[in-house]
PLY file of the C-alpha trace (Angstrom):
ply
format ascii 1.0
element vertex 70
property float x
property float y
property float z
element edge 69
property int vertex1
property int vertex2
end_header
11.14 14.39 -18.72
12.18 12.34 -21.67
15.24 10.13 -21.23
17.94 9.57 -23.91
15.86 6.79 -25.41
12.71 8.92 -25.76
10.74 7.43 -22.83
9.31 9.58 -20.10
11.13 9.12 -16.83
8.53 8.79 -13.97
10.13 10.66 -11.15
7.17 10.39 -8.58
5.96 7.05 -7.29
2.96 6.57 -5.08
3.81 5.05 -1.53
0.52 3.18 -1.45
0.18 1.51 -5.00
2.00 1.12 -8.21
1.02 4.53 -9.68
3.85 6.61 -10.98
4.11 9.89 -12.95
6.60 12.43 -14.09
4.50 15.42 -12.82
4.19 16.33 -9.09
0.73 17.84 -9.65
-0.53 14.54 -10.91
0.87 12.79 -7.90
-0.85 15.26 -5.57
-4.09 14.60 -7.43
-3.62 10.87 -7.17
-2.89 10.95 -3.52
-6.43 12.06 -2.77
-7.55 8.32 -3.62
-5.58 7.18 -0.55
-6.09 10.18 1.94
-9.82 10.64 1.47
-9.31 14.32 1.41
-12.18 16.36 -0.14
-10.92 19.94 -0.59
-13.58 21.18 -2.91
-16.90 22.22 -1.57
-20.11 23.15 -3.37
-21.22 26.71 -2.38
-24.77 25.78 -2.74
-25.31 22.56 -0.86
-21.82 22.29 0.74
-21.26 18.76 -0.52
-17.47 18.03 -0.65
-15.54 16.50 -3.52
-11.90 15.07 -3.91
-11.54 16.54 -7.36
-12.40 19.93 -8.84
-13.73 18.28 -12.00
-16.18 16.37 -9.84
-17.29 19.60 -8.17
-17.77 21.28 -11.58
-19.91 18.38 -12.85
-21.98 18.45 -9.64
-22.64 22.26 -9.88
-24.19 21.55 -13.36
-26.92 19.75 -11.47
-27.77 22.82 -9.51
-28.00 24.86 -12.71
-30.25 22.26 -14.21
-32.53 22.20 -11.26
-32.70 26.00 -11.19
-33.89 25.93 -14.96
-36.31 23.12 -14.30
-37.94 25.10 -11.28
-38.88 27.93 -13.62
0 1
1 2
2 3
3 4
4 5
5 6
6 7
7 8
8 9
9 10
10 11
11 12
12 13
13 14
14 15
15 16
16 17
17 18
18 19
19 20
20 21
21 22
22 23
23 24
24 25
25 26
26 27
27 28
28 29
29 30
30 31
31 32
32 33
33 34
34 35
35 36
36 37
37 38
38 39
39 40
40 41
41 42
42 43
43 44
44 45
45 46
46 47
47 48
48 49
49 50
50 51
51 52
52 53
53 54
54 55
55 56
56 57
57 58
58 59
59 60
60 61
61 62
62 63
63 64
64 65
65 66
66 67
67 68
68 69
């Protein structure tokens, strides 16, 4: 949220480090670094990931392996 001087007010601060953000969803994503939580699992090999983007990148390896096996 912009303040009167045009700067973004960072309303959420991490309790474990100096990270801060104006968005709660960014803070939830950041907290995974400290908790070690890995909520995203590959449906093929069941490897777990902290970030959905990491899972998506991993799943590309399965698609590549499948094409290579042909």
